[in-house]
C-alpha positions, 0 to 999 in steps of 0.5 A: 096045783094051780088054780083056774084063771078064768072065774066067776066075777062080780061084773055086769053081763049086761053092761059087757053085752051093751059095750059091744060097739057092733051093732051086728055082733050085739045082736048075734051075741044077744041071740046066742045069750038067749040059746044058752039061757034057755038050754041051761036054764041058768043066768048068765055070769061074767068068767073073767072080763070077757066071758059070759058064762051060764051054769056050773059043773065040777070036774076031776081029771085023772092027774087029780086036778079038780075045779069048777067051770061053766056049762057053756058060754061065749065071748065076742072076740074081735075075729069071731063070736066064741061060743064054748061047747064044753062037751067037746065036738065029737058027740055031735058029728051029724050036727056039725055036718050041718051047722054051716061055716065055722071053725073049732078049737077043743071046746071052742066054737068060732063063728064069724057072723051068726048068719054064717051058720043055721041057728037051728042047728047051733041051738041043737048043738047047745042044748045036746052039749048042755044035756051031755055035761049034766049026765057026765058031770055034777052041775049047777 
């Protein structure tokens, strides 16, 4: 069975964040990093070369595939700041309705600018997602 391609690395989170050229995006990233650090109580680690993740959970699918992945994280992509809400969004319809301007993928929340969303709602979404993950999975 194939392994996850995205794994924790020894790369420096501080250097990665400091290397973001756009000062607004760098400030947005620092705010989101603080929100996730507060929610997880975990230190950031680089997952691959462009994802910052916090904490770890173990999953096992009905197919037998299993592995470990971050509980929450982010990546400052060119088009948008991607926040990884690993629980998905279905449990949080009411929060999503109040969040503001965003797009989503399965577990990806795409935000062009932090000013496009309500930061308090985003923080609550991250907190609730982390809590959901801890109830559903073995985490560390």
